[in-house]
Every structure is written in C-alpha cells, then in structure tokens.
C-alpha positions in Angstrom: 33.2 -17.5 -96.6 32.8 -19.0 -93.2 30.4 -17.9 -90.6 32.8 -16.0 -88.2 34.3 -14.1 -91.2 30.8 -13.0 -92.2 29.9 -12.0 -88.6 33.1 -10.0 -88.3 32.6 -8.3 -91.7 29.0 -7.2 -90.8 28.6 -3.6 -89.6 25.9 -1.1 -89.1 25.7 1.0 -92.3 24.2 4.5 -92.0 25.0 5.7 -95.5 24.0 4.0 -98.8 24.5 4.5 -102.5 21.4 4.9 -104.7 22.0 1.5 -106.3 19.0 -0.8 -105.9 19.2 -4.3 -104.4 18.9 -6.9 -107.1 15.8 -9.1 -106.9 17.9 -12.3 -106.7 19.8 -10.9 -103.7 16.5 -9.8 -102.0 15.2 -13.4 -102.6 18.3 -14.8 -100.8 17.9 -12.4 -97.9 14.2 -13.4 -97.5 15.1 -17.1 -97.8 17.5 -16.6 -94.9 14.5 -15.2 -92.9 12.4 -18.1 -94.0 14.7 -20.7 -92.6 15.4 -18.9 -89.3 14.2 -20.8 -86.2 11.3 -19.6 -84.1 10.0 -20.9 -80.8 7.9 -24.1 -81.3 8.3 -23.4 -85.0 5.2 -21.2 -84.8 6.8 -18.5 -87.1 5.0 -15.6 -85.5 6.7 -13.0 -87.7 5.6 -11.1 -90.7 7.9 -9.2 -93.0 7.0 -6.1 -95.0 9.4 -5.4 -97.8 9.4 -1.8 -98.9 11.4 -0.5 -102.0 9.3 2.1 -103.6 10.0 5.8 -103.1 6.5 6.2 -101.8 6.8 3.3 -99.3 10.2 4.4 -98.1 8.8 7.9 -97.6 6.0 6.5 -95.4 8.5 4.6 -93.3 10.6 7.8 -93.1 7.8 9.5 -91.2 8.6 7.1 -88.3 12.3 6.3 -88.7 15.6 7.4 -90.3 16.5 5.0 -93.1 19.8 6.6 -94.0 19.1 6.6 -97.7 18.7 2.8 -97.9 16.9 1.7 -101.1 15.3 -1.2 -99.3 13.7 -1.7 -95.9 12.2 -4.8 -94.3 9.8 -4.1 -91.4 9.9 -7.1 -89.1 6.6 -7.5 -87.2 5.7 -9.8 -84.4 2.3 -11.5 -84.7 1.1 -11.7 -81.1 -1.8 -14.1 -82.1 0.7 -16.8 -83.2 3.6 -16.4 -80.7 4.6 -19.1 -78.3 4.1 -18.2 -74.7 6.3 -19.7 -72.0 3.9 -21.3 -69.5 5.8 -20.5 -66.3 5.7 -16.7 -66.6 3.7 -16.0 -69.7 6.7 -14.6 -71.6 5.7 -14.2 -75.2 8.7 -14.9 -77.5 7.7 -13.1 -80.7 10.2 -10.3 -80.2 12.9 -13.0 -79.8 11.8 -14.7 -83.0 11.8 -11.4 -84.8 15.3 -10.7 -83.6 16.6 -14.1 -84.8 15.0 -13.6 -88.3 16.5 -10.1 -88.5 20.0 -11.4 -87.6 19.7 -14.1 -90.3 18.8 -11.4 -92.9 21.7 -9.1 -91.8 24.2 -11.9 -92.1 22.9 -13.0 -95.5 23.0 -9.4 -96.7 26.6 -9.1 -95.6 27.6 -12.3 -97.4 26.0 -10.8 -100.6 28.1 -7.7 -100.3 25.3 -5.5 -99.0 25.2 -3.3 -96.0 22.4 -3.1 -93.4 21.4 -1.5 -90.2 19.0 -2.8 -87.6 16.7 0.1 -86.6 14.9 0.0 -83.3 14.8 3.8 -82.9 11.4 4.5 -84.6 7.9 5.5 -83.7 5.9 2.3 -83.7 2.5 4.0 -83.6 3.4 6.2 -86.6 4.8 3.2 -88.5 1.7 1.0 -87.7 -0.6 3.7 -89.0 1.5 4.4 -92.1 1.4 0.7 -93.0 -2.2 0.1 -91.8 -1.0 -2.7 -89.6 -3.7 -4.8 -87.8 -3.7 -4.8 -84.0 -2.0 -8.2 -83.7 1.1 -7.1 -85.6 3.7 -5.1 -83.7 6.6 -3.6 -85.7 9.7 -4.8 -83.7 12.4 -3.4 -85.9 13.3 -2.2 -89.4 16.2 -3.6 -91.4 17.6 -1.1 -93.8 19.5 -2.7 -96.6 21.6 -1.5 -99.6 25.0 -0.9 -101.0 27.2 0.9 -98.4 28.5 4.3 -99.3 31.9 4.2 -97.6 34.6 2.0 -96.3 34.2 -1.6 -95.1 34.7 -2.4 -91.5 37.9 -3.7 -90.1 37.3 -7.3 -89.2 39.8 -7.0 -86.4 37.9 -4.2 -84.7 36.4 -6.5 -82.2 39.7 -6.9 -80.4 39.4 -3.2 -79.5 35.7 -2.6 -79.4 34.4 -5.5 -77.5 34.8 -6.6 -73.9 37.2 -9.4 -73.4 35.7 -12.8 -74.0 36.5 -13.8 -70.4 34.2 -11.0 -69.2 31.4 -12.2 -71.5 31.5 -15.9 -70.7 31.3 -17.8 -67.4 31.4 -21.6 -67.0 29.0 -23.4 -64.8 28.1 -20.3 -62.8 28.2 -16.6 -62.9 31.5 -15.3 -61.4 
C-alpha cells in the first residue's frame, strides 16, 4: 500500500471489538514511533503502553477510550526537549504529535483502527500513572480492531477544504 492510500484509509475509530492487538502488530506500531523524527533528534517523548483491564480502567478515569483494548499514552519529557533559542518555544509537543501520527498510520496499514485522544484530564492521568513532574501526557492513542464500517477513502473530496484554500505559494494570499 502506498502512503496516500494509507492516509486516506485512516479514520478516527470510536468503537472497537474486544479482539486484542497481536504482540507483533504492537511491536510494528512501536517501531514506527521509534523511527519518527524529533527536533535535534533529542527524542523527548516517552510512551506508556496499557493493555491490562486494570490499566485501561485507570486511564478511563481521565479519558474515554471507546472500548479500545490498547492505549498508548504519549508523554513529552520537558527535561529533554529542544528549545528554539529565539522565543524559547519547546518542541516536545510537536515531537509527541509526529510520533503519534506515525503510530496511527502504522496501525492503519496493519488493519487496526485508532483515535487520537486529546480530550482528557491530564492531572488525573498523571496521578493515575504516577508520572514524574517532567513528563506531560500530551495525548492518548487508542488502538484496536474497529467495530463498524471502514471509511470511504474519497470522503476528503467532500469533507476537506479545497487544496487551493490550504496551500499558498511564495506568500499568503
């Protein structure tokens, strides 16, 4: 499958079957995270993989997981992040986003569904997972086998702004 086909096939899944994600598929998803680029290659991200009922219930106190059998909590490590010297912008949230995107696309290629969850209570999640002060949960990636139909790969023609409204050349029009 080529990249654009995978990107068009990916959708946010909010209903999962009870089927567990196979260890070899999880390994491939984590490998996709491992090879993702980060600013200055500092890799200021930590991933917490949760599959147990107890662990998923802990996460469920802070976020809706939609019945996914697997969740990856993507945390920014503020002690390792690159900082842009001109305005002190710390890039760990960007790095976490790139890694999450890599995992989502790999999951799609493997026939799995996922949803990127940013609507969660970070303080509750940090406490439930006993995260140290330097780790900020940026998002949660719920992963599993989708319960329902696949997405129409041609939906972008109807659901997205026209590309000419997205892209400008040489200056903003």
